C-alpha positions as a LaTeX table, in Angstrom:
\begin{tabular}{lrrr}
\hline
Residue & $x$ (\AA) & $y$ (\AA) & $z$ (\AA) \\
\hline
Gln1 & $-24.54$ & 2.97 & $-50.43$ \\
Ile2 & $-27.04$ & 5.81 & $-50.52$ \\
Asp3 & $-25.45$ & 9.21 & $-51.17$ \\
His4 & $-28.57$ & 11.37 & $-51.56$ \\
Leu5 & $-32.26$ & 11.34 & $-50.82$ \\
Leu6 & $-34.43$ & 13.05 & $-53.44$ \\
Leu7 & $-37.90$ & 14.22 & $-52.42$ \\
Arg8 & $-40.01$ & 15.19 & $-55.43$ \\
Glu9 & $-42.39$ & 18.15 & $-55.13$ \\
Ala10 & $-41.61$ & 18.44 & $-51.43$ \\
His11 & $-42.28$ & 22.18 & $-51.22$ \\
Thr12 & $-44.50$ & 24.65 & $-53.05$ \\
Leu13 & $-43.47$ & 28.26 & $-53.66$ \\
Ala14 & $-45.91$ & 31.15 & $-53.29$ \\
Asp15 & $-46.71$ & 31.12 & $-57.03$ \\
Gly16 & $-47.36$ & 27.38 & $-57.06$ \\
Thr17 & $-43.96$ & 26.30 & $-58.42$ \\
Gln18 & $-43.02$ & 22.84 & $-57.14$ \\
Ile19 & $-39.63$ & 22.39 & $-55.51$ \\
Asp20 & $-37.65$ & 19.16 & $-55.20$ \\
Ile21 & $-35.45$ & 18.68 & $-52.15$ \\
Met22 & $-32.22$ & 16.69 & $-52.43$ \\
Met23 & $-30.60$ & 15.81 & $-49.12$ \\
Gly24 & $-26.95$ & 14.79 & $-48.81$ \\
Ser25 & $-24.74$ & 14.01 & $-45.84$ \\
Ser26 & $-23.63$ & 17.61 & $-45.33$ \\
Tyr27 & $-26.08$ & 19.77 & $-47.31$ \\
Thr28 & $-29.59$ & 20.07 & $-48.70$ \\
Phe29 & $-30.40$ & 21.39 & $-52.19$ \\
Tyr30 & $-33.72$ & 22.98 & $-53.14$ \\
Cys31 & $-34.20$ & 22.49 & $-56.89$ \\
Leu32 & $-36.61$ & 23.11 & $-59.73$ \\
Glu33 & $-38.11$ & 20.13 & $-61.55$ \\
Asp34 & $-35.43$ & 20.36 & $-64.26$ \\
Gly35 & $-32.65$ & 20.06 & $-61.66$ \\
Thr36 & $-31.79$ & 23.76 & $-61.41$ \\
Glu37 & $-30.31$ & 24.31 & $-57.96$ \\
Leu38 & $-31.90$ & 27.39 & $-56.41$ \\
Leu39 & $-30.60$ & 27.07 & $-52.86$ \\
Met40 & $-28.01$ & 25.04 & $-51.00$ \\
Val41 & $-28.27$ & 24.84 & $-47.21$ \\
Arg42 & $-25.17$ & 23.46 & $-45.54$ \\
Asn43 & $-25.65$ & 21.43 & $-42.39$ \\
Thr44 & $-25.12$ & 23.46 & $-39.24$ \\
Ile45 & $-21.66$ & 23.06 & $-37.70$ \\
Gly46 & $-20.97$ & 23.23 & $-33.95$ \\
Pro47 & $-20.85$ & 24.14 & $-31.21$ \\
Asp48 & $-19.71$ & 20.61 & $-30.29$ \\
Asn49 & $-17.49$ & 18.30 & $-32.35$ \\
Val50 & $-15.55$ & 21.29 & $-33.67$ \\
His51 & $-11.78$ & 21.52 & $-33.36$ \\
Ser52 & $-9.91$ & 24.66 & $-34.39$ \\
Gly53 & $-6.12$ & 24.47 & $-34.27$ \\
Thr54 & $-4.77$ & 24.91 & $-30.75$ \\
Val55 & $-8.00$ & 26.42 & $-29.39$ \\
Glu56 & $-9.79$ & 24.33 & $-26.78$ \\
Ser57 & $-12.93$ & 22.60 & $-28.00$ \\
Leu58 & $-16.21$ & 22.26 & $-26.16$ \\
Asp59 & $-15.50$ & 18.65 & $-25.20$ \\
Ala60 & $-12.54$ & 19.82 & $-23.07$ \\
Leu61 & $-15.02$ & 21.25 & $-20.56$ \\
Ser62 & $-17.12$ & 19.50 & $-17.92$ \\
Gln63 & $-20.39$ & 17.92 & $-18.99$ \\
Ala64 & $-22.31$ & 20.53 & $-17.03$ \\
Ala65 & $-20.47$ & 23.41 & $-18.76$ \\
Gln66 & $-20.93$ & 21.79 & $-22.16$ \\
Gln67 & $-24.66$ & 21.46 & $-21.57$ \\
Lys68 & $-25.00$ & 25.13 & $-20.57$ \\
Ile69 & $-23.17$ & 26.30 & $-23.70$ \\
Lys70 & $-25.25$ & 24.04 & $-25.93$ \\
Glu71 & $-28.40$ & 25.46 & $-24.33$ \\
Tyr72 & $-27.21$ & 28.97 & $-25.20$ \\
Phe73 & $-26.76$ & 28.06 & $-28.87$ \\
Asp74 & $-30.05$ & 26.14 & $-28.92$ \\
Ala75 & $-31.77$ & 29.30 & $-27.70$ \\
Gln76 & $-29.91$ & 31.39 & $-30.28$ \\
Gly77 & $-31.30$ & 29.06 & $-32.93$ \\
Ile78 & $-30.85$ & 29.18 & $-36.68$ \\
Leu79 & $-30.37$ & 32.78 & $-37.77$ \\
Tyr80 & $-31.71$ & 32.48 & $-41.30$ \\
Asp81 & $-35.05$ & 31.68 & $-42.92$ \\
Ile82 & $-34.80$ & 28.85 & $-45.46$ \\
Phe83 & $-38.13$ & 29.30 & $-47.16$ \\
Ala84 & $-38.01$ & 33.10 & $-47.35$ \\
Thr85 & $-34.56$ & 32.78 & $-48.90$ \\
Leu86 & $-35.88$ & 30.15 & $-51.31$ \\
Glu87 & $-38.56$ & 32.57 & $-52.51$ \\
Asp88 & $-35.86$ & 35.23 & $-53.03$ \\
Ala89 & $-33.70$ & 32.70 & $-54.85$ \\
Tyr90 & $-36.49$ & 31.82 & $-57.26$ \\
Asp91 & $-37.22$ & 35.51 & $-57.92$ \\
Ala92 & $-33.54$ & 36.10 & $-58.68$ \\
Tyr93 & $-33.40$ & 33.04 & $-60.92$ \\
Cys94 & $-36.42$ & 34.24 & $-62.93$ \\
Ile95 & $-34.56$ & 37.48 & $-63.63$ \\
Leu96 & $-31.01$ & 36.19 & $-64.14$ \\
Lys97 & $-31.65$ & 32.74 & $-65.69$ \\
Asp98 & $-28.29$ & 31.41 & $-66.98$ \\
Asp99 & $-26.39$ & 34.05 & $-64.97$ \\
Tyr100 & $-27.94$ & 32.89 & $-61.72$ \\
Ser101 & $-25.61$ & 31.46 & $-59.05$ \\
Thr102 & $-27.00$ & 29.08 & $-56.43$ \\
Tyr103 & $-27.86$ & 30.83 & $-53.18$ \\
Val104 & $-26.09$ & 29.42 & $-50.11$ \\
Leu105 & $-27.09$ & 29.38 & $-46.45$ \\
Ser106 & $-24.86$ & 28.16 & $-43.64$ \\
Gln107 & $-24.27$ & 28.62 & $-39.93$ \\
Glu108 & $-21.22$ & 27.63 & $-37.93$ \\
Met109 & $-20.59$ & 27.95 & $-34.20$ \\
Val110 & $-16.91$ & 27.41 & $-33.42$ \\
Pro111 & $-14.53$ & 28.06 & $-30.52$ \\
Thr112 & $-12.04$ & 30.80 & $-31.35$ \\
Ala113 & $-10.00$ & 31.48 & $-28.19$ \\
Ser114 & $-9.72$ & 30.64 & $-24.50$ \\
Asn115 & $-7.75$ & 31.14 & $-21.31$ \\
Asp116 & $-7.93$ & 29.66 & $-17.83$ \\
Glu117 & $-11.34$ & 31.20 & $-17.14$ \\
Ile118 & $-13.10$ & 31.96 & $-20.44$ \\
Ile119 & $-13.82$ & 30.18 & $-23.72$ \\
Tyr120 & $-14.83$ & 32.30 & $-26.70$ \\
Phe121 & $-17.07$ & 31.25 & $-29.58$ \\
Leu122 & $-17.92$ & 32.72 & $-32.97$ \\
Thr123 & $-21.18$ & 32.24 & $-34.85$ \\
Val124 & $-20.81$ & 32.80 & $-38.60$ \\
Val125 & $-24.01$ & 33.01 & $-40.65$ \\
Thr126 & $-23.62$ & 33.08 & $-44.45$ \\
Thr127 & $-26.59$ & 34.42 & $-46.40$ \\
Pro128 & $-27.11$ & 35.54 & $-50.02$ \\
Asp129 & $-26.70$ & 39.14 & $-51.06$ \\
Ser130 & $-29.26$ & 39.34 & $-53.84$ \\
Gly131 & $-28.02$ & 42.73 & $-54.93$ \\
Thr132 & $-24.62$ & 41.37 & $-55.93$ \\
Asn133 & $-25.35$ & 37.69 & $-56.61$ \\
Gly134 & $-22.81$ & 37.07 & $-53.86$ \\
His135 & $-23.00$ & 36.35 & $-50.14$ \\
Thr136 & $-22.62$ & 38.20 & $-46.86$ \\
Glu137 & $-21.60$ & 37.10 & $-43.38$ \\
Leu138 & $-23.02$ & 37.86 & $-39.96$ \\
Arg139 & $-20.36$ & 37.33 & $-37.28$ \\
Leu140 & $-21.33$ & 37.17 & $-33.60$ \\
Gly141 & $-19.09$ & 36.51 & $-30.62$ \\
Ala142 & $-19.92$ & 34.93 & $-27.28$ \\
Ala143 & $-17.95$ & 34.32 & $-24.09$ \\
Phe144 & $-18.55$ & 31.59 & $-21.51$ \\
Asp145 & $-17.22$ & 30.73 & $-18.08$ \\
Lys146 & $-15.24$ & 27.52 & $-18.58$ \\
Asp147 & $-16.17$ & 26.07 & $-15.20$ \\
Thr148 & $-19.93$ & 26.66 & $-15.33$ \\
Gly149 & $-20.74$ & 27.28 & $-19.00$ \\
Glu150 & $-22.59$ & 30.45 & $-18.02$ \\
Val151 & $-22.55$ & 33.34 & $-20.50$ \\
Val152 & $-20.13$ & 36.13 & $-19.64$ \\
Pro153 & $-21.73$ & 39.32 & $-21.02$ \\
Ala154 & $-19.32$ & 40.93 & $-23.47$ \\
Ser155 & $-19.79$ & 44.30 & $-21.76$ \\
Glu156 & $-18.17$ & 42.82 & $-18.63$ \\
Leu157 & $-14.99$ & 41.91 & $-20.52$ \\
Phe158 & $-14.03$ & 45.56 & $-21.00$ \\
Thr159 & $-12.91$ & 48.26 & $-18.61$ \\
Cys160 & $-14.99$ & 51.03 & $-20.18$ \\
Asp161 & $-18.52$ & 51.61 & $-21.45$ \\
Pro162 & $-19.48$ & 50.90 & $-25.10$ \\
Asp163 & $-19.34$ & 54.53 & $-26.29$ \\
Glu164 & $-15.84$ & 55.02 & $-24.92$ \\
Leu165 & $-14.85$ & 51.63 & $-26.29$ \\
Ile166 & $-15.80$ & 52.63 & $-29.85$ \\
Asp167 & $-13.97$ & 55.95 & $-29.46$ \\
Arg168 & $-10.83$ & 54.21 & $-28.25$ \\
Phe169 & $-10.88$ & 51.54 & $-30.93$ \\
Ala170 & $-11.59$ & 54.11 & $-33.65$ \\
Glu171 & $-8.64$ & 56.13 & $-32.38$ \\
Ile172 & $-6.37$ & 53.07 & $-32.45$ \\
Cys173 & $-7.57$ & 52.25 & $-35.99$ \\
Lys174 & $-7.24$ & 55.89 & $-37.04$ \\
Val175 & $-10.88$ & 56.06 & $-38.16$ \\
Asp176 & $-11.58$ & 59.77 & $-38.59$ \\
Asp177 & $-15.07$ & 59.65 & $-40.15$ \\
Glu178 & $-17.10$ & 61.23 & $-37.35$ \\
Ala179 & $-20.44$ & 60.23 & $-38.92$ \\
Leu180 & $-19.31$ & 56.60 & $-39.14$ \\
Ile181 & $-18.10$ & 56.61 & $-35.54$ \\
Ala182 & $-21.40$ & 58.11 & $-34.37$ \\
Gln183 & $-23.37$ & 55.44 & $-36.22$ \\
Met184 & $-21.15$ & 52.73 & $-34.74$ \\
Lys185 & $-21.91$ & 54.03 & $-31.26$ \\
Val186 & $-25.66$ & 54.01 & $-31.87$ \\
Asn187 & $-25.71$ & 50.50 & $-33.35$ \\
Phe188 & $-22.92$ & 48.77 & $-31.42$ \\
Lys189 & $-23.75$ & 45.47 & $-29.74$ \\
Pro190 & $-21.26$ & 43.67 & $-27.49$ \\
Glu191 & $-21.64$ & 40.47 & $-29.53$ \\
Tyr192 & $-20.01$ & 42.25 & $-32.48$ \\
Val193 & $-16.69$ & 41.78 & $-30.63$ \\
Ile194 & $-14.92$ & 38.52 & $-31.53$ \\
Phe195 & $-11.85$ & 37.14 & $-29.79$ \\
Phe196 & $-9.02$ & 35.12 & $-31.36$ \\
Pro197 & $-5.74$ & 34.01 & $-29.78$ \\
Asp198 & $-3.65$ & 36.78 & $-31.35$ \\
Asn199 & $-6.20$ & 39.47 & $-32.18$ \\
Leu200 & $-9.76$ & 40.66 & $-31.68$ \\
Glu201 & $-12.14$ & 42.16 & $-34.18$ \\
Ile202 & $-15.25$ & 44.31 & $-34.11$ \\
Thr203 & $-17.51$ & 43.61 & $-37.07$ \\
Phe204 & $-20.68$ & 45.55 & $-37.78$ \\
Pro205 & $-23.16$ & 43.85 & $-40.14$ \\
Ala206 & $-24.44$ & 45.90 & $-43.06$ \\
Glu207 & $-27.83$ & 46.50 & $-41.43$ \\
Ala208 & $-26.07$ & 48.12 & $-38.45$ \\
Leu209 & $-24.63$ & 50.80 & $-40.74$ \\
Pro210 & $-27.58$ & 51.44 & $-43.07$ \\
Glu211 & $-26.25$ & 54.72 & $-44.45$ \\
Tyr212 & $-23.05$ & 53.01 & $-45.55$ \\
Gly213 & $-24.65$ & 49.90 & $-47.04$ \\
Leu214 & $-21.73$ & 47.69 & $-46.07$ \\
Ser215 & $-20.29$ & 45.68 & $-43.24$ \\
His216 & $-17.42$ & 47.38 & $-41.47$ \\
Gly217 & $-14.77$ & 45.71 & $-39.37$ \\
Met218 & $-11.86$ & 46.77 & $-37.21$ \\
Gly219 & $-9.10$ & 44.32 & $-36.24$ \\
Phe220 & $-6.62$ & 44.71 & $-33.39$ \\
Glu221 & $-3.54$ & 42.87 & $-32.20$ \\
Tyr222 & $-3.26$ & 42.61 & $-28.42$ \\
Ser223 & $-1.06$ & 45.63 & $-27.92$ \\
Glu224 & $-0.71$ & 47.12 & $-24.46$ \\
Glu225 & $-3.09$ & 49.87 & $-25.60$ \\
Val226 & $-5.76$ & 47.31 & $-26.59$ \\
Cys227 & $-5.24$ & 45.13 & $-23.52$ \\
Ala228 & $-5.74$ & 48.19 & $-21.32$ \\
Leu229 & $-9.36$ & 48.14 & $-22.52$ \\
Leu230 & $-9.80$ & 44.52 & $-21.34$ \\
His231 & $-9.88$ & 43.01 & $-17.88$ \\
His232 & $-6.78$ & 40.88 & $-17.48$ \\
Trp233 & $-8.84$ & 37.71 & $-16.97$ \\
Ala234 & $-10.48$ & 38.26 & $-20.37$ \\
Ile235 & $-7.26$ & 38.25 & $-22.43$ \\
Pro236 & $-6.99$ & 34.98 & $-24.41$ \\
Asn237 & $-4.04$ & 32.62 & $-24.32$ \\
Gly238 & $-1.75$ & 33.26 & $-27.27$ \\
Ser239 & $-1.95$ & 37.04 & $-27.00$ \\
Gly240 & 1.54 & 37.29 & $-25.52$ \\
Leu241 & 0.18 & 39.53 & $-22.77$ \\
Glu242 & $-2.04$ & 37.14 & $-20.83$ \\
\hline
\end{tabular}
């Protein structure tokens, strides 16, 4: 039984350093000659062959709808750069040495909620945060018509325009930082809204709030106040108000 495939000197960094690549069944490691693991890249997960609790999976849909949704995620592609991250990992290792923690890259595309008309997906991209020796997440939502697999633009799910939406959600969350709210309005993208059976969230990545230097999220149960901002056909099963 073969557990790993080791490729010696399979990649060369910008300064000429040789990198070994070790491939396993669910990950790939990029290592120095002495075995130091600079970067681990987990195999991409989804959008098919993913089951999440009681949420419908992609294989519950027609073949035509499945194909359309797969085409969407194929076009979205991988949202990280392996070799640029590897260069950053090596730079960090040269500074930190024994205190260095292996950088990790991963991307998952999983179904998170559905109803009779819509199936919702979440893309989660994990990338290193070199400033903290930790990791950050990019979270992106997407909605699809269950019959056709066509994308349902997130802006069509709501009963108001994006600026009003941020104002209303900030009011519900009792966010009173006017500068933060203004920056959210400027940088808001509909794909920052993610649907789950019993709640929805709006998550801004750190680069969307540059003056704050952090990711910022707001979570909401499906209260009548929140559901008033959604078209009825967009409310997921499990909300209690569908």
